[in-house]
MIVEX-400331 format. One line per 2 residues: number of its first residue (from 1); their letters; for each residue x, y, z of N, C-alpha, C. Coordinates in Angstrom, 1 decimal. Atoms other than C-alpha are relative to their C-alpha. Layout:
residues N
NUM = A = X/Y/Z/X/Y/Z/X/Y/Z; ...
end
This chain:
residues 166
1 = AM = -0.6/1.6/-0.5/106.8/94.3/91.9/1.7/0.0/0.1; -1.9/0.0/-0.9/110.8/95.3/91.8/0.4/1.1/0.5
3 = MT = -0.6/-1.0/-1.3/110.2/98.4/93.7/-0.2/-0.2/1.4; 0.6/0.4/-1.2/108.9/96.8/96.8/0.9/-0.8/0.7
5 = KK = -1.0/0.2/-1.1/112.1/95.1/98.0/1.0/-0.1/-1.0; -1.0/-0.5/0.8/115.5/94.8/96.9/0.2/-1.5/-0.4
7 = HP = -0.1/0.8/0.7/116.4/92.7/94.1/2.2/-0.7/-0.1; -1.6/0.3/0.3/120.6/90.6/93.7/0.5/0.4/-1.0
9 = TL = -0.1/-1.3/1.6/120.3/92.0/89.9/-1.1/0.4/-0.8; 0.7/-1.2/1.2/118.6/93.9/87.4/-1.2/-1.1/-0.7
11 = KD = 0.8/1.0/0.5/117.8/90.6/86.0/-1.2/-0.4/0.8; 1.0/0.5/-0.6/116.3/89.3/88.7/-1.4/0.8/0.1
13 = AF = 1.0/-0.8/-0.7/114.1/92.3/89.7/-1.2/-0.3/-0.9; 0.9/-0.2/1.1/112.6/91.8/86.0/-0.6/-1.1/-0.3
15 = IT = 0.3/1.2/0.2/112.3/88.5/86.2/-1.6/-0.4/1.1; 1.2/-0.2/-0.7/109.8/89.3/89.3/-1.0/0.9/-0.8
17 = VF = 0.8/-0.4/0.6/107.9/91.8/87.0/-0.9/-1.0/-0.5; 0.6/1.5/1.0/107.4/88.9/84.4/-0.7/-0.7/1.0
19 = DE = 0.5/1.1/-1.4/106.3/86.9/87.5/-1.5/0.2/0.3; 1.0/-0.7/-0.4/104.1/89.4/88.4/-1.3/0.4/-0.8
21 = FN = 0.8/-0.8/1.4/102.0/90.2/85.0/-0.3/-2.4/-0.4; 0.4/1.1/0.0/102.1/85.8/84.7/0.5/-0.4/-1.3
23 = VP = -0.9/0.5/1.4/104.5/86.0/81.5/1.3/-0.7/0.3; -1.3/0.2/-0.4/107.4/84.0/81.2/1.0/0.3/-0.8
25 = PQ = -0.8/-0.7/0.4/110.5/85.7/80.9/0.8/-0.9/-1.0; -0.5/0.5/1.8/112.4/85.5/77.4/1.2/0.7/0.6
27 = DD = -1.2/-0.6/-0.4/116.0/86.1/77.8/0.5/1.0/-1.1; -0.8/-1.3/1.0/116.6/88.4/74.9/-0.7/1.3/0.2
29 = IL = 0.7/-1.0/-0.3/113.6/90.5/76.2/0.6/0.6/1.3; -0.8/-0.4/-1.2/115.5/90.9/79.6/1.2/0.5/0.0
31 = EQ = -1.6/-0.9/0.3/118.9/91.5/78.3/-0.9/1.8/-0.6; 0.0/-1.3/0.2/117.3/94.8/76.4/-0.8/0.3/1.6
33 = LV = 1.6/-0.1/-1.0/114.7/95.3/79.5/1.8/1.0/0.9; -1.5/-0.3/-0.2/118.6/95.6/81.7/0.5/1.1/-0.7
35 = GM = -0.5/-0.3/1.0/120.4/97.4/79.0/-1.1/1.7/0.0; 0.1/-1.1/0.1/118.1/100.4/78.6/-0.5/0.2/1.5
37 = WN = 0.5/-0.7/-1.5/117.3/100.8/82.5/1.2/0.3/0.6; -1.6/-0.1/-0.3/121.1/100.8/82.8/0.2/1.4/-1.0
39 = KN = -0.4/-0.9/0.7/121.3/103.3/80.1/-0.9/1.6/0.9; 1.2/-0.7/-0.7/118.1/105.0/82.0/0.6/1.2/1.2
41 = WM = -1.3/-0.3/-1.4/120.3/105.7/85.3/1.0/0.7/-0.2; -1.3/0.1/0.5/123.3/106.2/83.3/0.2/1.3/-0.7
43 = LA = 0.3/-1.9/1.1/122.0/109.7/81.1/-0.9/0.6/0.8; 0.7/-1.1/-0.3/120.0/110.8/83.6/0.9/1.1/1.0
45 = YP = -0.6/-1.3/-0.6/121.0/114.4/85.2/-1.4/1.1/0.5; 1.3/-0.9/-0.8/119.4/117.1/87.5/-0.1/0.9/-1.0
47 = YE = 0.0/-1.0/1.1/117.5/119.6/85.8/1.0/1.4/0.3; -1.4/-0.9/-0.3/119.8/122.9/86.1/-0.5/0.8/0.9
49 = DT = 0.5/-1.1/-1.4/117.3/124.8/88.9/0.0/-1.5/1.2; 0.3/1.4/-1.1/117.8/121.2/91.0/0.6/0.7/1.7
51 = ET = -1.5/-0.1/-1.0/120.8/122.0/93.0/-0.2/1.8/0.7; 0.4/-0.7/-0.4/120.0/125.6/93.4/-1.1/0.0/1.3
53 = VL = 1.0/-1.0/-1.3/117.0/126.2/95.4/-0.4/-1.9/0.7; -0.5/0.9/-1.4/117.7/122.3/97.0/0.6/0.8/0.8
55 = KK = -0.5/-0.6/-1.3/120.3/124.4/99.0/-0.3/1.0/0.3; 0.9/-0.9/-0.8/117.9/127.2/99.4/-0.9/-0.2/0.8
57 = LK = 1.3/0.8/-0.6/115.1/124.7/100.5/1.0/-0.1/1.3; -0.4/1.1/-1.7/117.7/123.0/103.2/0.3/1.0/1.1
59 = EQ = -0.1/-0.8/-1.1/118.5/126.2/104.9/-1.4/0.4/0.8; 1.7/-0.5/-0.8/114.6/127.1/106.1/-0.6/-1.6/0.1
61 = YT = 0.8/1.0/-0.4/113.3/123.6/105.9/0.4/-1.5/0.1; -0.4/2.3/0.4/113.5/119.3/106.2/-0.3/-0.1/-0.8
63 = LI = -0.1/1.3/1.0/113.7/117.7/103.6/0.2/-1.4/-0.3; 0.1/1.4/0.0/112.5/114.2/102.9/0.3/-0.5/-1.1
65 = LI = 0.1/0.1/1.1/113.1/113.0/99.9/-0.5/-1.9/0.2; 0.7/0.9/-0.6/110.5/109.9/99.3/0.1/-0.5/-2.0
67 = CN = -0.2/0.6/1.3/110.6/107.8/96.0/-0.3/-1.4/-0.4; 0.3/1.0/0.4/109.5/105.0/94.3/0.9/-0.7/-1.0
69 = AN = -1.1/0.2/0.9/112.4/103.2/93.1/0.8/-1.8/0.4; -0.7/1.8/0.0/114.3/99.8/92.7/1.3/0.4/0.8
71 = NF = -1.4/0.0/-0.8/117.8/99.0/94.6/0.9/0.3/-1.2; -1.6/-0.9/0.9/120.2/100.4/91.1/-0.2/0.7/-0.7
73 = SV = 0.1/-1.9/0.6/118.9/104.0/90.2/0.4/0.9/0.3; 0.2/-1.3/-0.6/118.2/106.5/92.1/0.7/0.2/0.9
75 = EK = -0.8/-0.3/-0.9/120.5/106.0/94.7/1.4/0.6/-0.7; -1.7/-1.1/1.3/123.7/106.4/91.7/0.0/0.8/-0.6
77 = VL = 0.1/-1.3/0.7/122.2/108.9/90.2/-0.3/1.5/1.5; -0.2/-0.9/-0.8/122.1/110.6/93.7/1.3/0.4/0.5
79 = EK = -1.4/-0.5/-0.2/125.5/110.0/94.4/0.9/0.6/-0.8; -0.7/-0.5/1.9/126.7/110.7/90.5/-0.1/1.6/0.5
81 = FS = -0.5/-1.7/-0.5/125.6/114.5/91.6/0.2/0.1/0.7; 0.4/-0.6/-1.8/125.8/114.8/95.4/-1.0/0.4/0.1
83 = LT = 1.3/-0.7/0.0/122.5/115.2/95.9/-0.6/-0.4/1.5; 0.7/0.9/-1.6/121.9/113.1/99.0/0.4/1.2/1.4
85 = QY = -0.1/-0.9/-1.5/123.6/116.0/101.3/-1.2/1.2/0.1; 1.4/-0.8/0.3/120.2/118.0/100.6/-1.3/-0.2/0.8
87 = FD = 1.5/1.2/-0.5/117.7/115.4/102.2/0.6/-0.4/1.5; -0.3/0.0/-1.5/117.5/115.3/105.8/-0.1/-1.8/0.1
89 = KI = 0.4/1.5/0.2/116.1/111.4/105.0/-0.4/-0.1/-1.0; 0.5/0.6/1.2/115.5/109.5/102.0/-1.0/-1.3/0.5
91 = YL = 1.2/1.5/0.2/112.5/106.8/101.7/0.1/-0.4/-1.4; 0.3/0.4/1.7/112.8/104.9/98.6/-0.4/-1.8/0.3
93 = SY = 0.9/1.0/-0.1/110.1/102.2/98.4/0.5/-1.7/0.2; -0.3/2.2/0.1/111.8/98.6/97.8/1.1/0.3/1.6
95 = QT = -0.2/0.3/-1.4/113.4/99.6/101.3/-1.1/0.0/1.0; 1.0/-0.2/-0.9/110.1/100.4/103.0/-0.9/-1.3/-0.8
97 = HL = 0.7/1.1/0.8/108.7/97.3/100.9/-1.8/1.1/-0.1; 1.0/-0.8/0.7/105.7/99.9/99.9/0.1/1.3/-0.8
99 = IK = -0.2/-1.4/1.5/105.3/102.7/96.7/-1.0/1.1/1.3; 0.6/-1.4/-0.7/103.7/106.0/97.7/-1.3/0.0/-0.3
101 = TD = 1.3/0.1/-0.1/100.5/105.1/96.6/-0.9/-0.7/1.3; 0.3/0.6/-0.8/100.0/102.8/99.3/0.0/0.8/1.7
103 = KK = -0.1/-0.7/-1.2/98.9/105.0/102.5/0.5/-0.4/1.3; -0.8/0.4/-0.9/100.8/103.0/104.6/1.2/0.5/0.2
105 = FL = -1.1/-0.2/0.2/103.7/104.5/102.9/0.6/2.1/0.7; 0.1/-1.8/0.0/103.3/108.6/103.7/0.0/-0.3/1.4
107 = KL = 0.5/0.0/-1.5/101.7/107.5/107.3/1.6/-0.3/0.6; -1.3/0.6/-0.7/105.5/105.7/107.9/0.7/1.0/0.5
109 = IL = -1.1/-1.2/0.5/107.1/108.9/106.8/-0.4/1.3/1.6; 1.0/-1.1/-0.8/105.0/111.2/108.8/0.0/-0.8/2.4
111 = DE = -0.2/0.6/-0.9/105.1/108.6/112.1/1.3/-0.1/0.5; -1.5/-0.1/-0.6/108.7/108.4/112.2/0.7/1.4/0.1
113 = NS = -0.4/-1.2/0.1/109.4/111.9/111.5/-0.9/1.3/1.3; 0.9/-1.1/-0.9/106.8/113.3/114.5/-0.5/1.1/-1.0
115 = LA = 0.8/-0.8/0.5/105.1/115.2/111.7/-1.1/-0.4/-0.2; 1.1/0.5/0.3/101.8/116.0/111.2/-0.4/0.7/-1.4
117 = PE = 0.0/-0.1/1.1/100.6/116.4/107.9/-0.4/1.7/-0.7; -0.4/-1.8/0.2/100.1/120.7/108.1/0.5/-0.3/-0.1
119 = DC = -0.9/-0.7/0.3/103.2/120.6/108.3/1.1/-0.3/-1.2; -1.0/0.6/1.3/104.4/119.0/105.1/-0.6/0.6/-1.1
121 = VL = 0.1/-0.1/1.6/104.3/119.9/101.3/0.7/-1.4/-0.9; -0.7/0.6/0.1/105.0/117.4/99.3/-0.7/0.0/-1.8
123 = VG = -0.4/-0.7/1.3/106.3/118.3/95.8/0.4/-1.2/-1.4; -0.1/0.4/1.2/106.0/116.0/92.3/0.0/-0.1/-1.3
125 = DS = 0.4/-0.3/1.7/105.7/115.2/89.2/-0.8/-1.2/-0.6; 1.6/0.7/0.1/102.7/112.5/89.6/-0.5/0.2/0.5
127 = IQ = 1.7/0.3/-0.7/99.0/112.9/89.7/0.0/-1.4/0.7; 0.1/1.1/-0.7/98.8/109.5/90.3/0.9/-0.2/1.2
129 = SD = -1.2/0.5/-1.1/101.7/108.5/92.4/0.1/1.1/1.1; -0.4/-1.2/-1.0/102.6/112.3/94.9/-1.3/0.4/-0.2
131 = MA = 0.9/-1.0/-0.5/99.6/114.3/94.6/-1.5/-1.0/0.4; 0.9/1.1/-0.2/97.1/111.2/94.8/0.0/-0.4/1.3
133 = AA = -0.9/0.9/-0.9/99.4/109.7/97.5/-0.3/1.2/1.2; 0.0/-1.4/-1.1/99.5/113.6/99.7/-1.5/-0.4/-0.1
135 = EK = 1.1/-0.2/-0.9/95.9/113.9/100.0/-0.6/-0.9/0.3; 0.8/1.1/-0.9/94.9/110.3/101.1/0.4/0.1/1.5
137 = VG = -0.5/0.4/-1.5/96.9/111.0/104.3/-0.2/2.3/0.7; -0.2/-1.1/-0.1/96.0/115.2/104.0/1.1/1.1/0.5
139 = IK = -1.5/-0.9/0.2/99.5/116.5/103.0/-0.3/0.4/-1.0; -0.1/-1.2/1.6/99.3/119.8/100.3/0.9/-1.1/-0.6
141 = SI = -0.9/0.5/0.7/100.9/118.5/97.9/-0.3/1.1/-1.3; 0.3/-1.3/1.2/102.1/121.0/94.4/1.4/-1.1/-1.0
143 = LI = -0.5/0.8/1.4/102.9/119.3/90.7/0.9/0.5/-0.2; -1.1/-1.2/1.1/106.0/120.2/88.9/-0.1/-1.0/-1.3
145 = DR = 0.5/-0.2/1.2/104.7/120.1/85.4/0.9/0.9/-1.1; -0.4/-0.2/0.7/107.7/121.0/83.4/-0.6/0.2/-1.5
147 = RN = 0.5/-0.1/1.3/105.9/120.8/80.2/-1.0/0.9/-0.1; 1.3/-0.6/-0.5/102.9/122.3/81.3/-1.1/-0.6/-0.7
149 = NR = 1.2/0.8/0.6/100.6/119.5/80.0/-0.7/-0.5/0.5; 1.5/0.6/-0.7/98.3/118.5/82.8/-0.7/1.0/0.8
151 = DF = 0.9/-0.8/-0.2/95.5/120.1/84.4/0.1/-0.2/1.8; -0.3/0.0/-1.7/96.7/120.4/88.7/-0.4/1.1/0.3
153 = TP = -0.6/-1.1/-1.1/96.5/123.1/91.3/0.6/-0.6/0.8; -0.8/-1.0/0.2/98.5/124.1/92.7/1.3/-0.8/-1.4
155 = KI = -1.1/0.8/1.1/101.5/123.4/89.5/0.7/1.5/-0.1; -1.5/-0.7/0.0/104.9/124.7/89.0/0.4/-0.3/-1.5
157 = RT = -1.0/0.5/0.9/107.4/124.2/86.0/1.0/0.4/-0.2; -1.4/0.3/-0.8/110.2/124.8/87.8/-0.3/-0.4/1.4
159 = LT = 0.1/0.1/-1.5/111.6/124.4/91.4/0.1/1.3/0.1; -0.1/-1.1/-0.6/112.5/128.1/91.3/-1.5/0.5/0.1
161 = EL = 1.5/-0.2/-0.2/108.5/128.5/91.2/-0.4/-0.2/1.4; 0.2/0.5/-1.3/108.3/126.6/94.6/-0.1/0.9/1.0
163 = EA = 0.0/-1.0/-1.5/109.0/129.6/97.1/-1.1/0.6/0.3; 1.6/-0.7/-0.5/105.9/131.5/96.4/-1.1/-0.9/0.3
165 = EL = 1.2/1.0/-0.6/103.8/128.2/96.8/-0.3/-0.3/1.4; -0.6/0.9/-1.7/105.7/127.3/100.3/-0.9/1.2/0.8
end
């Protein structure tokens, strides 16, 4: 609910979530959620291998970032660490009004960029949101499982392992 449209404030976004679940919002809980959400993006940082691998991939491939996101966090993290420079395009769910599990999301990206599914690889950390979504439209997917605790093939533990899978 909070990741498919732009909200004026984070509190409004959480009220949308409460409404979606038909739960009356409570001010003290809303304050706690807003605080936790803000702390989450403020304390976020990229993994050690992220920038090096993105820089190398950018030299060889078109990189498109896709993300289920609200309008309060991901863009701030990308800006904070100057990561937008590595992506040719960025698709955030709140901008497209679709989440990755909606088949239309990846179809939109393929169509807008004149790409065929077989020419793409989706690298993600969620079997449900990334691997299953890619499979629905025929895109090869690679799971990044840094803790190595999920069963999926192909799977990598670090981005530096990605080159061997491409």
